[in-house]
C-alpha positions as CSV (number, residue, x, y, z in Angstrom):
1,M,37.0,-145.4,-2.4
2,Y,33.1,-145.3,-2.4
3,N,33.2,-143.6,1.0
4,K,35.9,-140.8,-0.1
5,K,33.6,-140.0,-3.4
6,T,30.6,-139.8,-1.3
7,K,32.0,-137.6,1.1
8,K,33.2,-135.3,-1.7
9,S,29.9,-135.3,-3.4
10,I,28.1,-134.3,-0.2
11,H,30.8,-131.4,0.4
12,F,30.3,-130.1,-3.0
13,L,26.5,-130.1,-2.6
14,E,26.9,-128.3,0.8
15,R,29.1,-125.7,-1.0
16,M,26.5,-125.3,-3.8
17,D,23.8,-124.6,-1.2
18,I,25.8,-121.9,0.4
19,F,26.6,-120.4,-2.8
20,L,23.1,-120.4,-3.9
21,L,22.1,-119.0,-0.6
22,L,24.6,-116.1,-0.8
23,A,23.5,-115.5,-4.4
24,I,19.9,-115.2,-3.3
25,L,20.7,-112.7,-0.4
26,V,22.7,-110.6,-2.7
27,L,19.9,-110.5,-5.1
28,L,17.4,-109.8,-2.4
29,I,19.5,-106.9,-0.6
30,S,21.1,-105.3,-3.9
31,P,18.2,-103.0,-4.6
32,V,18.3,-101.8,-1.0
33,V,22.0,-101.1,-1.2
34,I,21.5,-99.3,-4.6
35,N,18.6,-97.4,-3.4
36,F,20.6,-96.2,-0.5
37,V,23.6,-95.3,-2.4
38,L,21.5,-93.3,-4.9
39,R,19.7,-91.5,-1.9
40,L,23.2,-90.8,-0.4
41,D,24.4,-89.4,-3.7
42,S,21.2,-87.2,-4.1
43,A,21.5,-85.9,-0.5
44,I,25.2,-85.1,-1.2
45,K,24.1,-83.0,-4.2
46,V,21.2,-81.0,-2.6
47,K,22.4,-77.9,-1.0
48,D,20.5,-76.2,2.0
49,I,20.2,-72.5,2.1
50,Y,19.0,-71.2,5.5
51,L,16.6,-68.4,5.4
52,S,16.2,-65.9,8.4
53,A,12.9,-66.7,10.3
54,R,12.2,-63.0,10.2
55,F,10.9,-63.5,6.7
56,E,8.0,-65.5,8.2
57,E,7.7,-62.8,10.8
58,F,7.4,-60.1,8.3
59,F,5.3,-61.6,5.6
60,G,3.6,-64.4,7.2
61,K,3.7,-68.2,7.0
62,E,1.5,-68.8,3.8
63,I,3.8,-66.4,1.7
64,T,6.9,-67.8,3.0
65,E,5.9,-71.4,2.2
66,K,4.6,-70.5,-1.2
67,L,7.8,-68.8,-2.2
68,T,10.3,-71.2,-0.8
69,L,8.5,-74.1,-2.3
70,D,8.2,-72.4,-5.5
71,F,11.9,-71.7,-5.7
72,M,12.8,-75.4,-4.8
73,E,10.5,-76.8,-7.5
74,Q,12.5,-74.6,-10.0
75,N,15.7,-75.6,-8.3
76,P,15.5,-79.2,-7.3
77,D,19.1,-79.3,-6.0
78,L,18.6,-76.7,-3.6
79,R,16.7,-76.8,-0.2
80,V,15.4,-73.5,1.4
81,R,15.0,-74.1,5.2
82,L,13.9,-71.5,7.9
83,I,16.4,-71.2,10.7
84,N,14.7,-71.4,14.1
85,P,11.2,-71.5,12.5
86,S,8.1,-71.2,14.5
87,P,6.9,-74.6,15.9
88,S,3.8,-74.7,13.5
89,S,6.3,-74.5,10.5
90,A,6.0,-77.5,8.3
91,G,8.9,-79.8,8.9
92,A,10.2,-77.8,11.9
93,Q,10.9,-81.1,14.0
94,N,12.9,-82.6,11.2
95,Q,14.9,-79.5,10.7
96,K,15.7,-79.0,14.4
97,S,18.9,-81.2,14.7
98,A,20.4,-79.7,11.5
99,Q,19.8,-76.1,12.6
100,D,21.1,-76.5,15.8
101,K,24.5,-76.1,14.2
102,I,23.4,-73.1,12.3
103,S,23.9,-69.8,14.0
104,V,23.7,-67.4,11.1
105,P,21.1,-67.9,8.2
106,D,22.6,-67.7,4.7
107,I,19.8,-65.1,3.8
108,I,19.4,-62.5,6.2
109,I,16.3,-60.7,6.5
110,F,16.1,-57.3,8.2
111,D,14.7,-54.0,8.6
112,E,16.3,-50.6,8.5
113,G,16.9,-50.6,12.2
114,A,19.5,-53.5,11.8
115,F,20.9,-52.5,8.6
116,S,23.6,-50.2,9.9
117,S,24.7,-52.8,12.8
118,L,25.1,-55.6,10.2
119,V,27.2,-53.3,8.0
120,D,29.4,-52.3,10.9
121,G,29.7,-55.9,11.9
122,E,30.8,-56.8,8.5
123,M,28.1,-59.4,8.4
124,L,26.9,-58.9,4.7
125,K,28.7,-60.2,1.6
126,P,28.3,-58.1,-1.5
127,F,26.2,-60.2,-3.9
128,E,26.5,-57.7,-6.9
129,S,29.1,-55.4,-7.8
130,D,28.7,-51.7,-8.7
131,S,31.3,-51.0,-11.5
132,E,30.8,-47.2,-11.1
133,K,31.6,-46.9,-7.4
134,G,33.8,-50.1,-7.4
135,E,32.0,-51.6,-4.6
136,G,29.4,-54.2,-4.1
137,Q,25.7,-54.1,-3.1
138,L,25.1,-55.4,0.2
139,A,21.2,-55.9,0.3
140,I,18.1,-55.4,-1.9
141,P,14.9,-53.9,-0.6
142,L,12.0,-56.2,-0.6
143,V,9.4,-53.8,0.3
144,S,9.6,-49.9,1.1
145,F,7.5,-47.5,3.2
146,M,7.7,-43.8,3.7
147,D,7.0,-41.3,6.6
148,L,3.9,-39.2,6.3
149,L,1.8,-36.8,8.5
150,F,-0.9,-38.7,10.2
151,Y,-4.0,-36.6,11.6
152,N,-7.0,-37.4,13.7
153,I,-9.9,-35.8,11.8
154,E,-12.3,-35.5,14.9
155,L,-9.7,-33.9,17.0
156,L,-9.0,-31.3,14.4
157,K,-12.6,-30.5,14.0
158,A,-13.1,-30.3,17.6
159,A,-10.3,-27.7,17.6
160,G,-12.0,-25.8,14.7
161,F,-10.0,-27.1,11.8
162,D,-11.6,-28.7,8.9
163,R,-8.3,-29.8,7.0
164,P,-4.8,-30.8,7.9
165,P,-2.2,-28.1,8.1
166,K,-0.4,-27.1,5.1
167,T,2.5,-25.1,6.5
168,R,4.4,-25.1,9.6
169,E,3.1,-22.1,10.9
170,E,-0.5,-23.9,10.6
171,F,0.8,-26.9,12.2
172,L,2.1,-25.1,15.2
173,A,-1.1,-23.3,15.6
174,Y,-3.2,-26.4,15.1
175,A,-0.9,-28.3,17.7
176,K,-1.2,-25.5,20.4
177,T,-4.9,-25.1,20.0
178,V,-5.3,-28.9,20.5
179,S,-2.9,-29.2,23.4
180,G,-4.7,-26.1,24.9
181,G,-8.1,-27.5,24.8
182,N,-9.5,-28.9,28.1
183,S,-13.2,-30.0,27.4
184,G,-14.7,-32.8,25.4
185,I,-12.6,-34.9,23.2
186,L,-9.7,-32.4,23.4
187,A,-9.2,-32.9,27.2
188,N,-6.1,-34.8,27.8
189,A,-5.2,-34.6,24.0
190,A,-1.9,-33.6,22.7
191,G,-1.7,-31.6,19.5
192,A,1.5,-33.2,18.1
193,A,3.9,-36.0,19.2
194,I,7.7,-36.7,18.9
195,S,9.1,-39.9,20.3
196,L,13.0,-40.1,20.5
197,S,13.3,-43.1,22.8
198,P,16.8,-44.8,22.5
199,D,15.0,-48.0,22.2
200,D,13.3,-46.9,19.0
201,A,15.4,-47.6,15.9
202,Q,13.4,-45.5,13.6
203,A,12.9,-42.6,16.1
204,L,15.3,-39.9,14.4
205,S,14.5,-40.8,10.7
206,R,10.9,-40.5,11.6
207,D,10.5,-37.4,13.9
208,I,13.6,-35.4,13.2
209,F,15.1,-36.1,9.8
210,S,11.6,-36.4,8.1
211,W,11.1,-32.6,8.7
212,I,14.4,-31.7,7.4
213,W,13.9,-33.9,4.3
214,A,10.4,-32.4,3.7
215,A,11.9,-28.9,3.7
216,G,14.3,-29.9,1.1
217,G,17.4,-30.9,3.2
218,D,19.9,-33.5,2.4
219,F,22.9,-34.4,4.7
220,W,24.8,-35.7,1.7
221,Q,24.8,-32.9,-0.7
222,E,28.3,-32.0,-0.3
223,G,30.0,-35.4,-0.8
224,E,30.9,-38.2,1.5
225,N,30.6,-36.3,4.8
226,P,27.1,-35.5,6.2
227,I,26.2,-31.8,6.7
228,I,23.8,-30.2,9.0
229,N,25.2,-27.0,10.0
230,N,23.4,-24.8,7.4
231,R,20.9,-22.1,7.5
232,S,18.0,-24.4,6.2
233,M,18.6,-27.1,8.6
234,V,19.0,-24.6,11.5
235,R,15.6,-23.2,10.9
236,D,14.3,-26.9,11.0
237,I,16.0,-27.5,14.5
238,S,14.5,-24.2,15.5
239,F,10.9,-25.2,14.3
240,L,10.9,-28.4,16.4
241,G,12.1,-26.4,19.3
242,S,9.1,-24.1,18.9
243,L,6.9,-27.2,19.2
244,Y,8.7,-28.3,22.5
245,R,8.9,-24.9,24.0
246,E,5.3,-23.9,23.3
247,G,3.8,-26.7,24.8
248,A,2.3,-28.3,21.6
249,L,3.9,-31.8,22.1
250,A,2.8,-34.9,24.1
251,P,5.2,-35.4,27.3
252,D,7.9,-37.9,27.8
253,I,9.6,-37.4,24.4
254,F,12.7,-39.3,25.2
255,E,10.9,-42.1,27.2
256,T,8.4,-42.9,24.5
257,T,8.6,-45.1,21.2
258,G,6.8,-44.6,18.0
259,E,4.9,-47.6,18.6
260,K,3.5,-46.3,21.9
261,R,2.5,-43.0,20.2
262,L,0.7,-45.0,17.7
263,E,-1.4,-46.8,20.4
264,E,-2.1,-43.1,21.8
265,F,-3.0,-41.9,18.4
266,A,-5.4,-44.8,17.9
267,R,-7.0,-44.0,21.1
268,G,-7.7,-40.3,20.0
269,K,-5.1,-38.9,22.3
270,I,-2.8,-37.3,19.6
271,A,-4.1,-35.1,16.9
272,M,-0.9,-35.2,14.5
273,M,2.1,-37.2,14.3
274,T,4.6,-38.6,11.7
275,A,4.5,-42.2,11.1
276,S,5.1,-44.9,8.4
277,T,2.8,-45.9,5.8
278,R,3.5,-49.4,7.3
279,S,1.1,-48.3,10.0
280,I,-2.0,-47.5,7.8
281,P,-3.4,-51.2,7.9
282,A,-3.2,-51.5,11.6
283,L,-4.7,-47.9,12.2
284,R,-7.6,-48.8,9.7
285,E,-8.5,-51.8,11.7
286,K,-8.3,-50.0,15.0
287,M,-10.0,-46.7,14.1
288,G,-11.8,-47.4,10.9
289,D,-11.8,-45.7,7.8
290,G,-12.6,-42.0,8.0
291,A,-11.2,-41.4,11.6
292,F,-7.8,-40.3,10.3
293,G,-6.1,-39.0,7.3
294,V,-2.4,-38.9,5.8
295,T,-0.8,-36.0,4.0
296,N,2.6,-34.7,3.4
297,I,4.8,-33.3,6.3
298,P,4.6,-29.5,6.1
299,G,7.9,-28.0,4.7
300,S,9.6,-24.6,5.6
301,G,8.2,-22.8,2.5
302,S,11.6,-22.6,1.0
303,A,12.4,-23.6,-2.8
304,G,13.8,-26.9,-1.8
305,K,11.9,-30.0,-3.4
306,Y,9.8,-32.3,-0.9
307,G,12.1,-35.2,0.1
308,A,11.3,-38.5,1.7
309,G,13.5,-41.2,3.2
310,L,12.4,-44.8,2.6
311,T,12.5,-47.5,5.2
312,G,11.5,-51.2,4.8
313,F,12.5,-54.8,4.6
314,Y,15.8,-55.9,3.1
315,A,17.5,-59.2,2.2
316,G,21.2,-59.8,2.1
317,I,23.6,-62.7,2.0
318,S,25.7,-63.5,5.1
319,V,29.5,-63.7,4.8
320,T,29.3,-67.3,6.4
321,C,27.2,-68.5,3.4
322,K,28.8,-71.4,1.8
323,Y,27.0,-71.3,-1.4
324,H,27.1,-67.6,-2.4
325,D,26.2,-68.1,-5.9
326,R,23.0,-70.0,-5.2
327,A,22.0,-67.8,-2.4
328,R,22.2,-64.9,-4.9
329,E,19.8,-66.8,-6.9
330,F,17.2,-67.0,-4.2
331,L,17.9,-63.1,-3.6
332,L,17.1,-62.5,-7.1
333,F,14.0,-64.8,-7.0
334,L,12.6,-62.8,-4.1
335,A,13.2,-59.5,-6.0
336,E,11.1,-60.9,-8.9
337,H,8.3,-61.3,-6.4
338,R,8.4,-57.8,-4.9
339,P,4.9,-57.2,-6.1
340,L,3.4,-60.1,-4.1
341,L,5.3,-59.2,-1.0
342,C,4.2,-55.5,-1.2
343,A,0.6,-56.4,-1.9
344,E,0.7,-58.7,1.2
345,L,1.7,-55.7,3.4
346,K,-0.2,-53.0,1.5
347,A,3.2,-51.3,1.3
348,V,3.5,-47.6,0.0
349,P,5.5,-47.1,-2.1
350,G,6.3,-50.7,-2.1
351,D,8.5,-51.3,-4.9
352,A,10.1,-47.9,-5.2
353,A,11.6,-48.7,-8.7
354,Q,8.3,-49.8,-10.1
355,L,6.5,-46.9,-12.0
356,I,3.2,-48.6,-12.1
357,P,1.6,-48.9,-8.7
358,G,0.2,-52.2,-7.2
359,E,-3.5,-52.8,-7.8
360,Y,-4.1,-52.3,-4.1
361,M,-3.0,-48.4,-4.3
362,R,-5.2,-47.4,-7.2
363,D,-8.8,-47.0,-5.8
364,D,-7.8,-46.9,-2.0
365,P,-8.0,-43.5,-0.6
366,Y,-5.1,-44.1,1.7
367,Y,-2.6,-45.9,-0.4
368,S,-3.4,-43.8,-3.5
369,K,-2.8,-40.5,-1.5
370,A,0.4,-42.0,-0.1
371,R,1.7,-43.1,-3.5
372,E,0.7,-39.6,-4.8
373,I,3.0,-38.0,-2.3
374,F,5.8,-40.3,-3.2
375,E,5.7,-39.7,-6.8
376,S,6.0,-36.0,-6.3
377,S,8.9,-36.4,-4.0
378,Q,12.7,-37.0,-4.3
379,I,14.1,-39.8,-2.2
380,V,16.9,-39.0,0.1
381,S,19.0,-40.9,2.4
382,G,19.6,-40.9,5.9
383,F,22.1,-43.2,7.7
384,Y,20.7,-46.6,7.2
385,G,23.1,-48.9,5.7
386,K,26.1,-46.6,6.1
387,A,29.1,-47.5,8.3
388,G,29.2,-45.6,11.7
389,A,25.5,-44.9,11.3
390,Q,24.8,-45.6,15.0
391,K,27.6,-43.0,16.1
392,F,26.1,-40.4,13.7
393,E,22.7,-40.9,15.1
394,R,23.7,-41.0,18.6
395,A,25.2,-37.6,18.3
396,V,22.0,-36.2,17.0
397,L,19.7,-37.6,19.8
398,E,22.1,-36.5,22.5
399,E,22.4,-33.0,21.3
400,M,18.7,-32.7,20.5
401,R,18.0,-33.7,24.1
402,I,20.3,-31.0,25.3
403,F,18.5,-28.4,23.0
404,F,14.9,-29.3,24.1
405,E,15.9,-29.2,27.8
406,S,18.0,-26.3,27.9
407,G,18.4,-22.6,26.4
408,R,20.8,-23.7,23.9
409,T,19.9,-22.1,20.4
410,A,19.2,-24.0,17.2
411,E,22.5,-22.7,15.7
412,Q,24.7,-24.0,18.6
413,T,22.7,-27.3,18.4
414,A,23.6,-27.7,14.7
415,V,27.4,-26.8,15.3
416,A,27.8,-29.1,18.1
417,I,26.0,-32.0,16.0
418,Q,28.4,-31.1,13.1
419,Q,31.5,-31.2,15.2
420,R,30.7,-34.6,16.5
421,W,30.0,-35.9,13.1
422,L,33.4,-34.5,12.1
423,E,35.1,-36.4,14.8
424,E,33.4,-39.8,14.1
């Protein structure tokens, strides 16, 4: 009896020891488990929104980090992450494994050259409905630019001109004089330049359409179908043909991009060319203030109001985005910070809807002049962001090449373009 009781007591004590040990273990690991569960729950609730790395490419790392961090601070349940960020970006290594699975960002950042292809590929999801048109807005402009006439002051002075041309007749005379010069800084300099390389997405808008718009032309005046076959636009095409045939243009029109022409302009090899206000900061850095000027593109002298087509950087939501409403919040957040983005790039007109220009435009001779031209202009539309834009533009490019390199008339060229537009 004694032995049995002793064994039972020992067995009971052993069980109590095990119980106490287990209890202690539970007490020790329970905070870890609870913390893990809370973290897991928190991670499940935080939503990742992937932002195109082109945002950092366009606006720089500092602005990108500032805006994404500010947005996440206001929205702690969202995390904005650059897709394929540069190696120097904060947290790039931590993001790599997750981003390997992402092929398209939720927020797509793009310029006008990519706009139409995104529309044709149905890659943009409407984020705001337009009740009047019964359709949705596909993108918002973050910053806007416009094309102007850039002129080299020293080259024009060497050719005997103390101001930029005001009319097309003057423009042709100036360009021919500079191109015909064979001494001093005029040697090997071209009076004007047009760059229509197929590799340049802005070529037609900058070097062909801008002249049509400056004369008051508008492709969309008669409704949904674009029109080019009218008397005023035929005159515009004829003027461009005169520049080519009278030796006023730099060579290799269809092999040279606008970027290449800007390099030649900065080296003093081109007297006049159309270019985007986006180029002003870089040219000032290369050439210095006072070496070049900007002015409006000469019109045809008709009664039409001077027109300007806007280019720029845009933001849209991908059709593959899982959190459409939250991505829309980030888009609206970016829209609120347009003044910061415009100031960073010294963009003109910058925010086209803003009546009061940014501080950087007010006292600066280049930006204030550009803004003054914008305020006296009407905004017209080309083909950016429209379905089938690439086909419409290809028709213009191919028919203009035939026009320049053959004896075909401006009237025949306009008819050929119009016919192709109707067939598209």
